[in-house]
C-alpha positions as CSV (number, residue, x, y, z in Angstrom):
1,X,-29.0,-15.1,-2.7
2,X,-29.3,-12.6,0.2
3,X,-27.3,-9.5,-0.6
4,X,-25.1,-7.9,2.0
5,X,-23.9,-4.4,2.3
6,X,-20.4,-3.3,3.2
7,X,-21.2,-2.7,6.9
8,X,-22.2,-6.3,7.4
9,X,-19.1,-7.8,5.7
10,X,-16.7,-9.1,8.4
11,X,-14.7,-11.6,6.3
12,X,-14.1,-12.9,2.8
13,X,-13.5,-16.5,1.5
14,X,-10.4,-17.1,-0.5
15,X,-11.1,-19.9,-2.9
16,X,-7.6,-20.4,-4.1
17,X,-7.2,-23.8,-5.8
18,X,-10.2,-25.3,-4.1
19,X,-11.5,-26.5,-7.5
20,X,-8.6,-29.0,-7.5
21,X,-8.8,-30.7,-4.1
22,X,-6.6,-33.6,-5.3
23,X,-3.8,-31.2,-6.0
24,X,-4.0,-29.3,-2.7
25,X,-1.2,-31.3,-0.9
26,X,1.0,-31.3,-3.9
27,X,0.6,-27.6,-4.5
28,X,1.3,-26.9,-0.8
29,X,4.6,-28.8,-1.0
30,X,5.7,-27.1,-4.2
31,X,4.8,-23.6,-3.0
32,X,6.3,-24.1,0.4
33,X,9.7,-25.1,-1.1
34,X,9.6,-22.2,-3.6
35,X,8.7,-19.8,-0.8
36,X,11.6,-21.0,1.5
37,X,14.0,-20.8,-1.4
38,X,12.8,-17.3,-2.2
39,X,13.4,-16.2,1.4
40,X,16.8,-17.9,1.6
41,X,18.0,-16.5,-1.8
42,X,17.0,-12.9,-1.1
43,X,18.2,-13.1,2.5
44,X,21.6,-14.2,1.3
45,X,21.8,-11.2,-1.0
46,X,20.7,-8.8,1.7
47,X,23.3,-10.2,4.2
48,X,26.2,-10.3,1.7
49,X,25.6,-6.8,0.4
50,X,25.1,-5.4,3.9
51,X,28.3,-6.9,5.3
52,X,30.6,-6.5,2.3
53,X,31.7,-2.8,2.1
54,X,33.1,-3.2,-1.4
55,X,29.5,-3.8,-2.6
56,X,28.2,-0.5,-1.1
57,X,27.8,1.1,-4.6
58,X,24.5,1.9,-6.4
59,X,24.3,-1.3,-8.4
60,X,24.4,-3.6,-5.4
61,X,22.4,-1.2,-3.1
62,X,19.6,-1.3,-5.7
63,X,19.8,-5.1,-5.6
64,X,19.6,-5.1,-1.8
65,X,16.4,-3.0,-2.0
66,X,15.0,-5.2,-4.7
67,X,15.6,-8.3,-2.6
68,X,13.9,-6.7,0.4
69,X,10.9,-5.9,-1.8
70,X,10.8,-9.4,-3.1
71,X,10.8,-10.9,0.4
72,X,8.1,-8.5,1.6
73,X,6.0,-9.1,-1.6
74,X,6.1,-12.9,-1.1
75,X,5.4,-12.6,2.6
76,X,2.2,-10.7,1.9
77,X,0.8,-13.5,-0.3
78,X,2.4,-16.8,0.3
79,X,1.8,-17.5,4.0
80,X,-2.0,-17.0,3.7
81,X,-2.1,-19.1,0.5
82,X,-0.2,-21.9,2.2
83,X,-2.7,-21.8,5.1
84,X,-5.6,-22.0,2.6
85,X,-4.0,-24.9,0.8
86,X,-3.2,-26.9,4.0
87,X,-6.3,-26.3,6.2
88,X,-10.0,-25.6,5.9
89,X,-9.4,-22.0,7.1
90,X,-10.0,-20.2,3.8
91,X,-11.4,-17.0,5.3
92,X,-9.7,-13.7,5.6
93,X,-11.1,-10.8,7.6
94,X,-12.3,-7.5,6.0
95,X,-9.4,-5.7,7.6
96,X,-7.0,-8.5,6.6
97,X,-8.1,-8.3,3.0
98,X,-7.7,-4.5,3.0
99,X,-4.2,-4.8,4.4
100,X,-3.2,-7.6,2.0
101,X,-4.3,-5.5,-1.0
102,X,-2.6,-2.4,0.3
103,X,0.8,-4.2,0.7
104,X,0.5,-6.0,-2.6
105,X,0.1,-2.7,-4.3
106,X,2.7,-1.0,-2.2
107,X,5.4,-3.5,-2.9
108,X,4.4,-4.2,-6.5
109,X,4.3,-0.5,-7.6
110,X,7.5,0.2,-5.7
111,X,9.2,-2.7,-7.6
112,X,8.0,-1.3,-10.9
113,X,9.7,2.0,-10.3
114,X,12.8,0.4,-8.7
115,X,13.3,-1.8,-11.7
116,X,13.2,1.3,-13.9
117,X,15.7,3.0,-11.7
118,X,18.0,0.0,-11.9
119,X,17.8,0.0,-15.7
120,X,18.7,3.7,-15.7
121,X,21.7,2.9,-13.4
122,X,23.0,0.3,-15.9
123,X,22.4,2.6,-18.8
124,X,24.4,5.3,-17.1
125,X,27.2,2.9,-16.1
126,X,27.6,1.3,-19.6
127,X,26.8,4.2,-21.9
128,X,28.3,7.0,-19.8
129,X,31.1,5.3,-17.8
130,X,33.2,8.5,-17.3
131,X,30.3,10.5,-15.9
132,X,28.7,7.7,-14.0
133,X,30.0,8.7,-10.5
134,X,28.5,12.2,-11.1
135,X,25.2,10.9,-12.5
136,X,24.6,8.2,-10.0
137,X,25.8,9.9,-6.8
138,X,24.6,9.0,-3.3
139,X,22.1,11.7,-3.2
140,X,20.5,10.8,-6.5
141,X,20.4,7.1,-5.6
142,X,18.5,7.9,-2.3
143,X,16.1,10.1,-4.2
144,X,15.3,7.3,-6.7
145,X,14.7,4.8,-3.9
146,X,12.5,7.3,-2.0
147,X,10.6,8.2,-5.2
148,X,9.9,4.5,-5.8
149,X,8.6,3.9,-2.3
150,X,6.6,7.1,-2.3
151,X,4.9,6.2,-5.6
152,X,4.0,2.8,-4.2
153,X,2.5,4.3,-1.0
154,X,0.5,6.8,-3.0
155,X,-1.0,4.3,-5.4
156,X,-1.6,1.7,-2.7
157,X,-3.4,4.3,-0.4
158,X,-5.6,5.7,-3.2
159,X,-6.5,2.4,-4.9
160,X,-7.1,0.3,-1.7
161,X,-9.3,3.0,-0.1
162,X,-11.3,3.4,-3.3
163,X,-11.9,-0.3,-3.8
164,X,-13.1,-0.8,-0.2
165,X,-15.4,2.2,-0.4
166,X,-17.6,0.2,-2.7
167,X,-20.5,-1.8,-1.2
168,X,-20.1,-5.6,-1.5
169,X,-22.7,-8.3,-2.2
170,X,-22.8,-11.9,-1.0
171,X,-21.5,-14.4,-1.5
172,X,-18.1,-13.1,-0.3
173,X,-16.1,-15.6,-2.2
174,X,-12.9,-14.2,-3.8
175,X,-12.0,-16.6,-6.6
176,X,-8.3,-15.9,-6.4
177,X,-5.2,-16.7,-4.4
178,X,-5.1,-13.3,-2.6
179,X,-7.0,-10.1,-2.2
180,X,-5.9,-8.5,-5.5
181,X,-7.9,-5.6,-6.8
182,X,-9.5,-7.3,-9.9
183,X,-10.7,-10.3,-7.8
184,X,-12.2,-8.2,-5.0
185,X,-13.8,-5.8,-7.5
186,X,-15.9,-8.7,-8.9
187,X,-17.8,-8.6,-5.6
188,X,-18.6,-4.9,-5.7
189,X,-22.3,-3.9,-6.0
190,X,-21.7,-0.6,-7.7
191,X,-20.8,1.1,-10.9
192,X,-17.0,0.8,-11.2
193,X,-16.7,2.5,-14.6
194,X,-14.7,5.4,-13.2
195,X,-12.4,3.0,-11.3
196,X,-11.8,1.0,-14.5
197,X,-10.7,4.2,-16.2
198,X,-8.4,5.0,-13.3
199,X,-7.1,1.4,-13.4
200,X,-6.3,1.6,-17.1
201,X,-4.6,5.0,-16.7
202,X,-2.7,3.8,-13.6
203,X,-1.5,0.7,-15.3
204,X,-0.2,2.7,-18.3
205,X,1.6,5.1,-16.0
206,X,2.9,2.7,-13.4
207,X,3.6,-0.4,-15.4
208,X,3.7,0.2,-19.2
209,X,5.6,3.5,-19.2
210,X,8.4,2.2,-16.8
211,X,8.6,-1.0,-18.9
212,X,9.1,1.0,-22.1
213,X,11.8,3.1,-20.4
214,X,13.5,0.0,-19.3
215,X,13.3,-1.5,-22.8
216,X,14.7,1.8,-24.3
217,X,17.5,1.8,-21.7
218,X,18.5,-1.8,-22.6
219,X,18.3,-1.1,-26.3
220,X,20.9,1.8,-25.8
221,X,22.9,-0.6,-23.6
222,X,22.9,-3.3,-26.4
223,X,24.2,-0.7,-28.9
224,X,27.0,0.2,-26.5
225,X,27.8,-3.5,-26.0
226,X,28.1,-4.0,-29.8
227,X,30.9,-1.4,-29.8
228,X,32.9,-3.4,-27.2
229,X,36.2,-4.7,-28.7
230,X,36.2,-7.9,-26.5
231,X,34.1,-10.8,-27.8
232,X,34.0,-12.4,-24.3
233,X,32.9,-9.0,-22.8
234,X,30.1,-8.7,-25.4
235,X,28.9,-12.3,-24.7
236,X,28.9,-11.7,-20.9
237,X,27.0,-8.4,-21.3
238,X,24.5,-9.9,-23.7
239,X,23.8,-12.8,-21.3
240,X,23.3,-10.4,-18.4
241,X,20.9,-8.1,-20.4
242,X,18.9,-11.1,-21.7
243,X,18.5,-12.4,-18.2
244,X,17.5,-9.1,-16.8
245,X,15.0,-8.5,-19.6
246,X,13.5,-12.0,-19.0
247,X,12.8,-11.2,-15.4
248,X,11.5,-7.7,-16.1
249,X,9.2,-9.0,-18.9
250,X,7.8,-11.7,-16.7
251,X,7.0,-9.3,-13.9
252,X,5.6,-6.5,-16.1
253,X,3.9,-8.7,-18.6
254,X,1.8,-10.7,-16.1
255,X,1.1,-7.6,-13.9
256,X,-0.2,-5.7,-17.0
257,X,-2.5,-8.5,-18.1
258,X,-3.9,-8.8,-14.6
259,X,-4.5,-5.1,-13.9
260,X,-5.1,-3.4,-17.2
261,X,-8.7,-4.8,-17.4
262,X,-10.3,-5.6,-14.0
263,X,-13.2,-7.3,-15.7
264,X,-11.2,-9.0,-18.5
265,X,-12.1,-12.1,-20.3
266,X,-9.5,-14.2,-18.7
267,X,-10.8,-17.2,-16.7
268,X,-10.3,-17.2,-12.9
269,X,-7.8,-20.0,-13.2
270,X,-5.8,-18.1,-15.8
271,X,-5.7,-15.1,-13.6
272,X,-4.4,-17.2,-10.7
273,X,-1.6,-18.6,-12.9
274,X,-0.6,-15.1,-14.0
275,X,-0.6,-13.9,-10.4
276,X,1.7,-16.7,-9.5
277,X,4.1,-15.6,-12.2
278,X,4.9,-12.3,-10.5
279,X,4.1,-13.2,-6.9
280,X,6.0,-16.6,-6.8
281,X,8.3,-17.0,-9.8
282,X,9.8,-13.5,-10.1
283,X,10.9,-13.3,-6.4
284,X,12.5,-16.7,-6.8
285,X,14.3,-16.0,-10.0
286,X,15.5,-12.5,-9.3
287,X,18.2,-13.6,-6.8
288,X,19.5,-16.0,-9.5
289,X,19.2,-13.5,-12.4
290,X,20.4,-10.3,-10.8
291,X,22.9,-11.4,-8.1
292,X,23.9,-15.0,-7.6
293,X,25.2,-15.2,-11.2
294,X,27.3,-12.0,-10.6
295,X,31.0,-12.8,-10.1
296,X,31.5,-10.0,-7.5
297,X,28.6,-11.3,-5.5
298,X,30.0,-14.8,-5.6
299,X,33.4,-13.6,-4.5
300,X,31.9,-11.6,-1.6
301,X,29.8,-14.6,-0.6
302,X,32.9,-16.9,-0.6
303,X,34.9,-14.3,1.3
304,X,32.2,-14.0,4.0
305,X,31.8,-17.8,4.2
306,X,35.6,-18.3,4.7
307,X,35.7,-15.6,7.3
308,X,32.9,-17.3,9.2
309,X,34.6,-20.7,9.0
310,X,37.9,-19.2,10.1
311,X,36.2,-17.5,13.1
312,X,34.9,-20.9,14.2
313,X,38.3,-22.7,13.8
314,X,40.2,-20.1,15.8
């Protein structure tokens, strides 16, 4: 096979699920429905929180930012994957691949830190209710959001630039659903040992450490819940915590398995499924887990709907 250097690479080929041609149409339909539901669910949350002033508190403003991230994260991956599934256009330009990897890292890392900030917010609200307004004031909330976004930009800039500084060899076939770092690295014709050390360290700092902090926060929250005198209150709080931890574990767990070992022993198909877990399922489930099951969100949604209906009937 003729080898190519980086200067001659003008496009890559995304293989996606091309090994299963008989499933292409079925997968396209399923993924399209999930993508549209993801956009609709997160859009509803953004609109409701934006319009309802009673929800302009840290808890719901964090949810608004999370929904924006989920929409952006899905938009980076899903449209291109749907094109690959529905047409024979499976190519992505060199610049397009660079941009896709950059935004996957940007939104993914930002979400890691934002989920950590949300867990701390719940810890402060439940374990220190009297001091909560002082702890989670507007200034501190803004700093947490900016820190999350800044961390995402820093990691995305460093990692994407580093990956695309390597020379690549033909064939330029990315056996994945998107230009994620481990899949692109398989095409590199260079010693990536230093990058693998960086990737391991980065995964620990960006994924594992925040996840452990979230876990610790929820453990403290659960102890606080056990002290609640109301049985119904404990059951409701346990249900909420369990739902949140399910979503967090799904996102962090699959992301860790994907990024902690770029040249891991997982098969390409397994990697694709793991990628779908945090790029497809998590953005779909988060609106249901974090917001649409929330009674205040439901009341705000019903209120806005009634106001809209009344405005048409007048």
